[in-house]
C-alpha positions as CSV (number, residue, x, y, z in Angstrom):
1,X,189.2,63.4,179.3
2,X,189.6,66.5,177.4
3,X,193.2,66.7,177.3
4,X,193.5,70.4,176.7
5,X,193.0,73.7,178.6
6,X,191.9,77.0,177.5
7,X,193.9,80.1,179.2
8,X,194.5,83.7,178.6
9,X,197.2,84.6,176.0
10,X,200.7,85.2,177.4
11,X,203.5,87.0,175.6
12,X,205.4,83.7,175.0
13,X,202.5,82.5,173.0
14,X,203.0,85.1,170.3
15,X,204.7,83.1,167.6
16,X,202.8,79.9,168.2
17,X,199.5,81.7,168.1
18,X,200.2,83.4,164.9
19,X,201.4,80.2,163.3
20,X,198.3,78.3,164.4
21,X,196.1,81.0,162.8
22,X,198.2,81.1,159.5
23,X,198.3,77.4,159.1
24,X,194.5,76.9,159.7
25,X,193.7,79.6,157.2
26,X,196.2,78.3,154.6
27,X,193.9,75.1,154.5
28,X,191.3,77.0,152.6
29,X,193.4,77.8,149.5
30,X,192.3,74.4,147.7
31,X,188.7,75.1,148.4
32,X,189.0,78.7,147.3
33,X,190.2,77.5,143.9
34,X,187.4,75.0,143.4
35,X,184.9,77.9,144.4
36,X,186.3,80.1,141.8
37,X,186.5,77.4,139.1
38,X,182.7,76.7,139.6
39,X,181.7,80.4,138.9
40,X,179.7,80.6,135.6
41,X,181.9,83.1,134.1
42,X,185.0,81.3,134.6
43,X,183.6,78.1,133.1
44,X,182.4,80.2,130.2
45,X,185.8,81.8,129.6
46,X,187.5,78.3,129.8
47,X,185.0,76.8,127.7
48,X,185.4,79.6,125.0
49,X,189.1,79.4,125.1
50,X,189.1,75.6,124.7
51,X,186.7,75.7,121.6
52,X,188.7,78.6,119.9
53,X,192.1,76.9,120.5
54,X,190.5,73.5,119.2
55,X,189.0,75.1,116.1
56,X,192.3,76.9,115.2
57,X,194.7,74.1,116.1
58,X,192.6,71.3,114.7
59,X,194.4,69.3,117.4
60,X,193.2,68.2,120.8
61,X,196.7,68.3,122.5
62,X,197.2,72.1,122.3
63,X,193.9,73.1,123.7
64,X,194.3,70.6,126.5
65,X,197.9,71.9,127.4
66,X,196.6,75.6,127.2
67,X,193.7,74.8,129.5
68,X,196.1,73.0,132.0
69,X,198.4,76.0,131.9
70,X,195.5,78.4,132.5
71,X,194.2,76.4,135.5
72,X,197.8,76.2,136.9
73,X,198.3,79.9,136.6
74,X,194.9,80.7,138.0
75,X,195.8,78.3,141.0
76,X,198.8,80.2,141.6
77,X,197.2,83.6,141.4
78,X,194.6,82.7,143.9
79,X,197.0,81.2,146.1
80,X,199.1,84.4,146.1
81,X,196.0,86.4,146.8
82,X,194.9,84.1,149.8
83,X,198.5,84.3,151.2
84,X,198.3,88.2,150.9
85,X,195.0,88.0,152.9
86,X,196.6,85.9,155.6
87,X,199.6,88.3,155.7
88,X,197.3,91.2,156.2
89,X,195.8,89.6,159.1
90,X,199.1,88.9,160.7
91,X,200.1,92.4,159.9
92,X,196.9,93.8,161.6
93,X,195.6,92.8,165.1
94,X,197.9,89.7,165.2
95,X,200.9,91.9,164.9
96,X,200.8,93.0,168.5
97,X,198.2,90.7,170.2
98,X,198.9,92.1,173.6
99,X,198.0,95.6,172.5
100,X,195.1,94.6,170.3
101,X,193.5,92.1,172.8
102,X,194.9,92.4,176.3
103,X,195.6,95.8,177.2
104,X,192.4,97.5,176.1
105,X,188.8,97.3,177.7
106,X,186.4,94.9,176.4
107,X,189.1,92.8,174.5
108,X,190.6,89.4,175.4
109,X,192.7,86.6,173.6
110,X,192.8,83.0,174.8
111,X,194.9,80.1,173.6
112,X,194.1,76.3,173.9
113,X,197.0,74.4,175.2
114,X,197.5,70.7,174.7
115,X,200.5,68.3,174.8
116,X,202.6,71.4,176.0
117,X,201.9,73.5,173.1
118,X,199.3,76.1,171.7
119,X,196.8,74.2,169.5
120,X,194.0,76.9,169.3
121,X,193.2,80.6,169.5
122,X,190.4,82.9,169.8
123,X,189.9,86.6,170.5
124,X,187.2,89.3,171.2
125,X,187.3,92.9,170.8
126,X,185.0,95.9,170.4
127,X,183.3,95.8,167.1
128,X,183.0,99.4,166.5
129,X,179.3,99.7,167.5
130,X,178.5,100.4,171.2
131,X,177.5,97.2,173.1
132,X,178.9,94.9,170.5
133,X,181.9,92.7,170.8
134,X,183.5,90.9,167.7
135,X,184.7,87.3,167.9
136,X,187.9,87.0,165.8
137,X,190.9,84.8,164.9
138,X,189.2,81.3,165.8
139,X,191.6,78.6,164.8
140,X,192.6,75.0,165.9
141,X,195.2,72.9,164.6
142,X,194.0,70.3,162.1
143,X,195.4,67.3,164.2
144,X,193.6,68.5,167.3
145,X,190.2,69.2,165.9
146,X,187.3,67.0,167.0
147,X,188.1,67.2,170.7
148,X,185.9,70.2,171.5
149,X,188.6,72.7,171.5
150,X,187.1,75.2,169.2
151,X,183.6,75.1,171.2
152,X,185.6,75.6,174.4
153,X,187.4,78.7,173.0
154,X,183.9,79.9,171.8
155,X,182.4,79.4,175.2
156,X,185.4,81.3,176.9
157,X,184.7,84.2,174.5
158,X,181.0,84.3,175.3
159,X,181.6,84.0,179.0
160,X,183.9,87.0,178.8
161,X,181.3,89.0,176.8
162,X,178.6,88.3,179.5
163,X,180.8,89.9,182.1
164,X,181.3,93.2,180.1
165,X,178.9,96.0,181.3
166,X,176.8,97.1,178.4
167,X,177.6,94.3,176.1
168,X,174.5,93.4,174.2
169,X,175.8,90.9,171.6
170,X,178.8,89.1,170.0
171,X,179.2,89.4,166.3
172,X,181.4,87.6,163.8
173,X,181.9,87.1,160.0
174,X,182.5,84.0,158.0
175,X,183.3,83.3,154.4
176,X,181.6,80.7,152.2
177,X,184.5,78.3,152.7
178,X,184.2,77.9,156.4
179,X,181.5,75.3,156.6
180,X,182.7,73.6,159.8
181,X,183.0,77.0,161.4
182,X,179.5,78.0,160.6
183,X,178.2,74.8,162.0
184,X,180.2,75.4,165.2
185,X,179.0,78.9,165.8
186,X,175.3,77.8,165.3
187,X,175.8,75.0,167.8
188,X,177.1,77.8,170.1
189,X,173.9,79.6,169.7
190,X,174.8,82.3,167.1
191,X,172.2,83.0,164.6
192,X,172.6,84.2,160.9
193,X,172.1,87.9,160.6
194,X,172.7,88.5,157.0
195,X,174.7,87.4,153.9
196,X,176.4,89.7,151.5
197,X,179.0,89.6,148.8
198,X,182.4,91.1,149.7
199,X,182.2,94.6,148.3
200,X,185.4,94.4,146.2
201,X,186.2,93.8,142.5
202,X,187.7,90.5,143.7
203,X,184.8,89.6,145.9
204,X,182.4,90.1,143.2
205,X,184.2,88.4,140.5
206,X,184.8,85.3,142.8
207,X,181.3,85.5,144.6
208,X,183.0,85.7,147.8
209,X,180.1,85.6,150.1
210,X,180.4,86.6,153.8
211,X,177.9,85.4,156.4
212,X,177.3,87.6,159.6
213,X,176.4,86.0,162.8
214,X,175.2,87.3,166.0
215,X,174.8,86.1,169.6
216,X,172.6,88.2,171.6
217,X,173.3,88.3,175.3
218,X,170.4,88.1,177.9
């Protein structure tokens, strides 16, 4: 028994839908910190700082404390940057879900409902190129994963796209941290189109890679 249903978004879902998305995205913060820490230039900077402090202090305690403080500071900075990204998403299309997804042509937003509450979200809207729709804001509450909810949301989006006259494909972007999401999209039939580093200073420094997926409609 599935124990959930996927239905179109209603205005009373607004706060719950935003909370589901924000909570799901917040889970990537620790993985982001580890990803940045593994970058060669970060390891080099930390190693050089440790060696310089060790040579000047001639004591192991000071370099260890300094390195710990640097790591803690870096974690805070990355956490703030990630929270700022989530806030930008909430201030963009998720600030007015009805206007962004329900009132315009070729756009729709769905929620997954279980136990009387919203536990998942997904939306599609025009991608900016004729014949393409973008799948966006896929999220499922952590304690409801493994039940097929994300797959059902994805199928709802693809079924909608098939009904749109002139729609040739559904596209989406994922970042390097979203391993489970990538596996889901590939099971649904999406194929990898290209991979690129986020074209910003932060993206290049942190090696934030984006994988673009595409689902071609028959």
